[in-house]
N, C-alpha and C positions, 0 to 999 in steps of 0.2 A: 627341084621339087622334092626329092627324097629327103634331102637334108632338112628342109623346112618341115616336112612331115615328122621326122625324128624329133626335131626341136619341140614341136607341139606335144608329142607324146611324152617327152622328157619333162616338160613343164607340168603336164597333168599328173604324171607319176610322182614327180617331186612334191607336188601339192598333197597327193594322197599319202605318200610316205611321211611327210612332215606331220600330217594329221594323226597318222597311226603311231608314229614314234613318240609324239608328245602327249597324245591323249587329249589334246585341246584343239579347239577350232582355231584356224589361222585367221587372225584378225588384223595383223599389222605386217608390214613388209619385213620387220626384223625377225619374224618367225619363219620366213621362207628358207629353203635349203640352198646351199651352194651346189652347183652342178658342174662336174668336170666330165667332159666327153673325150675319150681317147679313141679316135678312129684311125684306121689304117688306109692311107691313100698312096698309091704307087709304091706299095711295100714299106712306107715310112709312117711312123706314128705322128699324128697331128692332134694337138690338144685344143679344146674349147673350154673356156671358163665362163659360165653363165651366158652361153650362146655367143661368145666372142672368141675369135681365134687368138691363141697365145703360144709363143714359142716354148719348147720344152725347157730351155734355159731360163725363161722368165716366169715359169709356173710357180716356183717357190716364192718369189717376190710378190706376185699377184695374190697368192694365198695368204701370205703374211700381212698384206695390206687389209685383206678381208677380216682376218682374225683380230687385228688391232682395232678395227672399227666395230666389230660385232661380238667378239669374245669367242672362247673355245667351245661354248655350248651349241653354237650354230650347227645344225645337221649338214653333212656333206654327202652327196651322192655321186659316185664315180661310175661311169658307164664305159665299158671297154669292148672294143670290137672282138669278135670271137677268134680272130686270128692273131690277137695280141700274144706276144711271147710271155712266158713266165718272168723273164728278165725285165720286160717292160712293165709288167704288173708289179713286180717287186720294187722297181725304181719309183713308180707312182706311189705305191704304199709308203715307201721310205720318205718321199717328199712330204706327203700328208702327215705322217707320224712326226716328222721333224718340225713341221709348222705347229702341230699340237692340237688339232681338232679332236674332240672327244667322241663325237657321234658320227661314225663313217660307215656307209654301206656301199658294197661293190656289186655291180651287175655286169653281165656279159650279154651283148646283143648279137643277133645273127646278121649275116651279111645283107639280107634283104630288109633288115630293121623291122621285122614283124614280131619277133619274139625276143624275150630276154630272160635270164635266170640269175638269181642272186648267188654270188660267190661268197662263201663264208670261211673263216679261218678259226675254227673252234679250238684247235690244239696248238700249244706253243711249239716253237722250233725245237728240234732235238739234234744231238750230234749225229753226223752221218754214220750209218751202219747198214750192212746188208742184212742184218738181223735185228731190226729195231724192236724195242720192247712193245708188246701188244697189250 
């Protein structure tokens, strides 16, 4: 029941984000966004791509298939469980960057799936230092 509720909210939010990011009304299926959900179950990451389970090793191939059919301009929304590690987030970002989508937004959702917050990376990576330039 909770998973179905999350899927419905993801679809609604995907639609609203697509409208907002393009500034256009969504009139065809080609304008909808790609949705990746990274949930944590039994302490392990589990991916869904457009509401279908996908193994982490198959995610890159599934995303490549989508980009070949729709192009790099298709918006992609990534929803991550709040207990996802930074390493898992970095891995997911690396996969999506490698595939080449141009419009990606990341959100973290709470365990009860009632709230979420956008995660943004406004600053480029910098060399490690205990005194980074401010």
